[in-house]
N, C-alpha and C positions, 0 to 999 in steps of 0.2 A: 504493500500500500504506500510505503514511503517513496518508492520509485514512481508510482503514479502521480503523487503530489508534486514531486520535483519536476516531472515532465510537464504537468499542467502549468507549473510556474514558468517553465521555459517558454511555453506557448503564450502565456500572458505577457512576458517580456517581448516576445516576437511580435505579438499583436500591437504592443505599444510602440514598437519601433517602426511599424508599417501601418499607421492608422488609416491612411487613405485606401490602401489595398483591402484591408479587412472590412471596411465599411461597405464595399461593393457587394451587392446581392446578386446581380446578374453577371454573366460571364464578361470580364473586361475585354476590351479590344486588344488583340495581340500587338498591334502597332504601338499602343501607348503603355503597355505593361512593362514595367521594369523587370529585367531578368533576375532570377533569384541568385543571391550570392552563395558562395561555398558554405558560409556559416549557416545561412538560412536552410540550405539543402541538408546540412548535417543535422540541424535541429529538427527538420521535418522528418528525416529518416528515423531519428530517435523517437519522435512523437508517434510515427507509424508503427514502430516496434512496440511501443507501449500500448498502442491501439490493438495490436494483434494479441497481446498478453492480457489485456484487461478483461475482467469478468463482469464489469458494470456496463450495461447497454447505454445508459445516459452519458457515461464518460466517453464511451467509444464514439457515440454520435457527435459529442462536443469536439473531440479531437479531429474527426474527419471533416467536420464543418469548417474548423479553423484552417486546416490544410487547403481545402478546396477554395476557401475564401481568399486565399493569397493570390488568386488569379490562375491563368493557364499553367504556369510552371508548377504550382502546388497541386492543381487538379490533375495534371498529367502524372505526377509522382503518386498521388493518391490512387489514381485509376490503375496504374501498373501494379501497385500493392494489392488492390482489391481483386483485380483479375487473376493474379497469381494464387490468392487464397481461394477464390471461387473454383478455379480449375482443379486444385488439389482436393478441396472438400467435396466437390460435386461427385467426383469419381468414388470417393469413400462412401458417400451417402447412397449412391445407386446400388453399390454392392450390398450395403446393410439393408436397404429397402427391399431388394430382391429376396434376400434371406428371410426377412420378416414376412413378406407376402406369401412365399411358398409354404411357410409354416402356418401363417394366420388363415389362409384360405381353407385349409382342412378344418381348423377349429371353427371357422365361421360357418362352414357347411353343417357341421355337427350341431351348431347352436341355432340353426334355422327352425322356426316353428313349422308345424304341419301346414298351417295356412300359407306361409311364405313359400314352402315347397310346392304347394298346389298352384300358386300364382306362376311359378317358374314353369311347371310342367304343362299347364294349360296354354301359356303363351307359346311354348315351343311346339306343342301339338298343333296349335292353330297355324303357325308359320310353316310347318313341315311341307305341305303341298306347294305353298307359294315359293319357298326356297328352291324346291326341286324342279318345279314345272312352270312357275310364273303364271301369267294371265291376269286379266282384269279383276280387281277387287273393289267393291263399292265401300265408301266410307272408311278408307284404309287408316286414316289417322286415328280415328276412334276405335275401330275394330281390331287393328293390328298393332299400330305404333304405340298406342297407350298401354296395352297389356305388356308389350315387351319392355317399355320404359319401367313399368312397375316391377317386372322381373329383374331389371337392372338395379333398381333401388334395393331389392332384397339381396342381390348377389354381389354387386361391385363394392369392393373395399375402397376406402378413401385414405390417402396419405395423411390428411389432417386429423384422422381419427387414430393414428398410431399411438399406442400407449407406452411402447418400449422407449425408455428414457434416452439411451444413446442415439437412437434414430430421431427422436423428437428434437433433441438438442442440435443435431447436425442440420435438421430442416430449418429450425428457427434461425440458426446462424446464416445459412444460405439465403434465407429471405431477407435478413437484415443487410447482408452484404449486397444483395441485389438492389436494395433501396439506395445504398451508398453509390453503387455503380451508376444508377440512373441519375443521381445528383451530380456526379462527375461528368457524365455525358452532357447533361444540360449546361453545366458551367462552361464546358469546352465548346458547346454548340456543335457537337459531333453528329455527323450524318450516320444513322444506324440502319438505313435501308440497304439490305444486302444486294438489291438489284442494280444499284448505282454502278454504271460502267460495265454491266454484264451484257454480253452479246450471245445471241443464239448461234448454232452452228453455221447459219447462213448470214451471220454478221448483222442481225437485226437487234436493236436495243430492247431489253426487257422494259415493259411498262412498270413504273414505280408502284410501291405498295401503299395502300391507304393506312395500314396499321402494321408497321414493322414490329417483329416480336422483341420484347425486352427480355432481360434475363429471367425475370419472374414469370413472364408468359411461357418462356421455354421450360422453366422448372416445373410449372403446373402441367404442361403438356407431357413432359417426361414421366411425371408421376402417374398420370392417367394411362399413358402408353404401357408402363410397366405393370400397372394393375391388370390390364387386359392380357399382356404377354405372359404373366406368371400366375394367372388364376384361370380365367374362363376360355382362353385361347388354346387351340391345339398346338403341339410342338412345332409344326410346320409354319405356323403363323408368327412365331415369336420374332424371328429375324426380320421379317417384313415390317412388323409393328415398330421395331426399334430403328429400322431404316427410315420409316416415316417420321420418327421423332427427330432424327438428324435433319431430314429434309424440311421439317417444320421451321427450322431456323432460317430458311431461304424464302419463305412464303408469308403471305399475310396471315395475321392471327386468326381471322375469321375463315380464311381458306383452310387453315389447319384444323379449325374446329369442325368444319364440314366433314372432312375426311375422318377425323377421330370419332365423331358421333356416329357416322355411318359404320365405322368398324365396331363400335360398341354394339350396335344392333346386329351386325353380321356375326360377331363372335357369340353373342347371346343366343342367336337363332341357330347356331351350329353350322354356318356355311364358311366359305373361304374369305380370306382377308383381302382388302383393297391395298394396292401399293400406289402411293402418290407419285406423280411424275412432275417435278418442278418445271420442266420445260413445257409440259402440257398446261400447267398453271399459267405460264407466261402467254401461251397461245390463247387460252380462255380469257385471261385478264385483258389482253389487247382487244378482244371482241367486246367485252363488257365496257371497256373504255370508249370504244367507238359508239356503242349504244347510248352512253350518256351524252355524247356529242351530237347525236342525231345522224351519225354516219351509218348506222346499222339498226335494223329492227328485227326483233325475234332472232331467228336462226340465220337471217340473210344480211349481208353487208352490201352497201352501195359501191364499195371499192372493189374493182375487178379481181385483183389478186387475193382478196379476202372473201370472195363471194359466199362460199359454203364452208362448213367446218373442216372438210378435207383440204380445201384450198388454203385455209389458215394454218393448218398443221404443216402442209408442204412448204409454205412460205417461210416458216421458221425452222425447218429441218427437224420437226418432231416426228415421233412414231405415228403410225396409222391408228386413228381412233375410229370406233365403229358407230358411235351415236353421240348425240349432244342434247343437253338440257339447258334451257334458259329461263330466267325468272328473276325474282327479287326477294329481298328480305332484310330485316334490320340486323341480322347476324348470319353467320354460316349455318348455325343450327336452325334459324328461322327459314333459311332458304331450303334446306333439305326437308324440313317439315312441310313446306309448301309443295315441294315436288312429290311428297308422299301422299298423293290423293288417290292412288290406286290404278291410275291409267298408264299410258305409255311412258311418261317420264319417271314413273316409280320403279319400273322393272330393273333398269341398270343399277339402281341404288343397292339392291339386295340380291342381285342375280348371281348364280353360280358361273354364268357365262362371262360376266365382266369382272375383272379383278385388277384393272389398272385405271386410274382416274386422274384427271387434271381439273382444277376448279379455279376460276379467276374472278376477282371482285373489283369493281370500281364503284365506290359509294354504296348504294343499295342495289346495284345491278350485279347479277351473278350469271356466270356461264359455266357449265360443267361438261366435260367430254370423257367418254368411257371407252376402254379398249380391253384386249385380252392378251395376257402374257403367260403362255403355257409353261414357261421355265420356272414360275413361282407357284404353280398350282400345287396344293398340298392336301393331305388327307383331312377330312372333316367329319363331324358327327352326322350331318345330314345325309351325306353320300354313304357312309358306313352303316347307316341305320342304327345309330347309337344315341339318339336324342333322348331316350329315357334316362341316360346317365347324367350326372351333374355336368354342366358346361366345363370343358377343359379336360375331361376324363376320357380314357379309352378302355376297351374291354381287357387290355393286357394287364391292367391293375387289379382285376377282380380275382377273388379266390373263393373256394368253397361254395356255400349256399348262394352267395351273391352272384357268382359266375353262372351257376346252374339256372337261377331264376332269370337272370339277364338273357340267357340263351333262349328261353321260352318267350320272353317279351320281344326279342329281336326277330323271332320267326312268326310273330303275330299270335302266339298262343296265350292270349291274355287270361283266359279262363284257367288254364293249367297253372299259369304264374300266380294267379290269385289264390289257388288252393295251396301252392307251395309256400306262399307268403304267410298263410294262416298257420302253417306248421313250423315256420322258421324260428329259430332261437339264436339271435345274434350273440357272438362271444365278445364283441368289443364295440366301442363307440363308432368306429369307421363303418363297420358292417351294418350297424343299426341305422346309421345315416343313409347308406345306400338302399337298404330295404324300405326306408321311409320314402325315398325318391321313387322306388319301384311301386309301392302301394299307391302313391299319388298318380303314377302313370296309368295304373289299372283303373283307378277311379276316373281319371281324365278320359280314358277311352270309353267307359260306360256313359259318362256325361256327354261325350262327343256323339255317340250313337243316338242317345235319347234326344239331345238338343237338335242335332242335324235332321233327324227324321221328323221332328215336330215342325221345324222351319220349312222343310220341303213339302210336308203335308199341307201347311198353310198356303204354300205357293201353288198347290193344286196337283202336284205330281205324287199322287197317292201310291202309285206302283213303286216308285223309288223309296218312298218313306217306308212302305211295308218290307221291301227287300232289305233295307238296312236293319230294321227291327228283327227280321227273321235271322239275319246273320249274327246279330247281337245275342238273340235267344240261344242260338247254337253255341256261340262262344262262351257265354256266361250262364250256361245251364246250371241251375241250383244256386246261383248267386243272388241273394236277396236285394243287393244294391241295384241290380239291373231288373230283376223280375218284378219287383214291387210296382214299377211303372210300365216296363216294357211289355209284360204279358197282358196287362189291361189294355194297352194301346193296340196290341195285335188283335185282341178280341173285338175292339171297336172297328178295326179295319176289315174284320171278317163279316161285317154287316152285309146282308144280301143286297142292300140298296147300292153298295159300292162294287158289286160284282162286274157290272158292265164297264165301269171306269177302270177297274184293275185289268180286265182283258184288253181294253183299249191301250192302257199303259204298257202292257207287255208287248203288244204289237208295235207301238210307237218306239219303245226303246230298241227293239230288235231291228226296226227299220233304220233308225238314226245311227245306231252304233254298229250296225252290221257292215258287211263288205260291199254293199250295193254301190253301183256307179250312179252318176247323176240321173240318167234315164230310169234306172231301176228304182231309185229312191222316189222320183216323181210319180212313177206308176204305183208304187206301194202307198204313197201319200194319198193319192186319189182314192185308192181302195179303202184306206183307213177312214177317210172323211165320209165316204158313202156308208160304211158299215157302222161307224161309231159317231155319227153326227150328233151334235148336242153335248159331247163331252169336251173337257178341256184339251184332251189330246187331239181331237179333230181340229180345234182352233190352232193348236201349236203346229199341227202337220201342214197347215197352209204355208208355213215358212220353212218346210223341211228340205228345200233344195240345198240349203247349207246347214250342216250339222249343228254348228254353233247357234245359228239363227233359230233353229227349231226349239232348243232349250231356252232361248232368250224369252220366249213367251212366259215361262214359269219364273225366270229371274225378274222379269218386269212386274210380276205379281208380288214378289217378296225378294228384294235385293239382298237381304241377309244371307240367302242360301249360298252366295258366292264364297263365303268364308268357310263353308263346309264341303269343300272339294266338289262343287257343283258348278256347271253341269258334269255328270258322270262321264267317264271315258270307256271305250270298248275294253281296255285292259284294266279290269277291276282288281 
């Protein structure tokens, strides 16, 4: 403590000797700033050494403010000192955070309530068909995005909630140093936009960023990337997520948020990771910039060499992108939320097909482009049919009863799995947690069959509703969770008054989902209309020239059915 007092005294003398310099609040002009003397430099170095050793935050802040207040010379020395400390401590912090996450995720999964596990399993079951097959989904934000966000709230750890004291201490120090770095940058009037002077492979200048990342922006991005990489992401996604974290230092904060939020949803739903392409961001940002200037509207530009998105990529020497989205938002998350309406712009956001993205912002105008890079495609739970497992897990980690029950679930034998779960006696907390996930998966499947058949029946397709209930009754024979409602519903659908409609439905499904060509389908459609006139299927058959259009009749009656893997496909 004596050392700190003497160092503070040195600064008081230093300040007294340079009153004009210390009084300045803004960065002084380099042209009028006196150079620091050797003695001043020595005293500053001593002060910075005291700063590094001090355990008192208010003292550290006072010391750094005095050094920065001496003008550019002092600010530069302070910045060099801060940057060195940040580089050293950040590496140590990420190693410590990774170790904490890998241990904490297991403990967190064990601590989840049955209700939280149900939230996760329901969201992942809902997304399964969309992730694998895509297609239009009505009311996507409420019906799909909101449930997966809720799953994320239950699953995703947060660095700010770490209770481990060494990790907490390192984080607090990094955040404090980040504030001081920002103070030094401001005092020096430093340009922190990483695009300044940067050229594309075709020698075209990058458009500047609206919001260049600060150290604190970068730290928060790293933390969230590590949470994904070391908890809910499959092993193959980890390197890509950390690549994205490095790339986030080259792009706008809101562009990085767009990619990171998209990857949160992708990892939670069990699909493959997005990799950001900073050059693709530059291409997209240039188009957003032109849109704000009135030089481009929507997907098209008035500038010949920038006409379409493929022209714009070619112009800057970027990779080939397969599709583009345009829109607006107050933030990157706001933009991706706006695109998540369930139509054409939503598909690339969560598609297995697209795993490379570039997004560019100018003010509230955003452009995004999507491509495919097969070199970074990795295994994922959706493709491996492992969505009943906790996110981030694979079946190679399973042992004993958990492995046996998982095999039944993976092969669709939910009824057998339910009976095995009733007999299972877990020997440890980890196995108990896995079995709770499996029980939730069984209940989710029961709810899925009951809820989907009810919605489809409301839409008028009583044949499909009955087919699903019959499949459920066979799968869950003797299971009261299903039979209490399912058997009653089947009895109601056996009403003789519905016999004609069920026959019409069988003919309709056979016609639409069969192997008929256009002429054959048209002929079958006319026959169905004659024979079953007055039924909903006769009305639907009037549009049966196109398979999707035929089922659109029922979707129009009840759009909710789209989330229940409807329309059905020939391959059930």
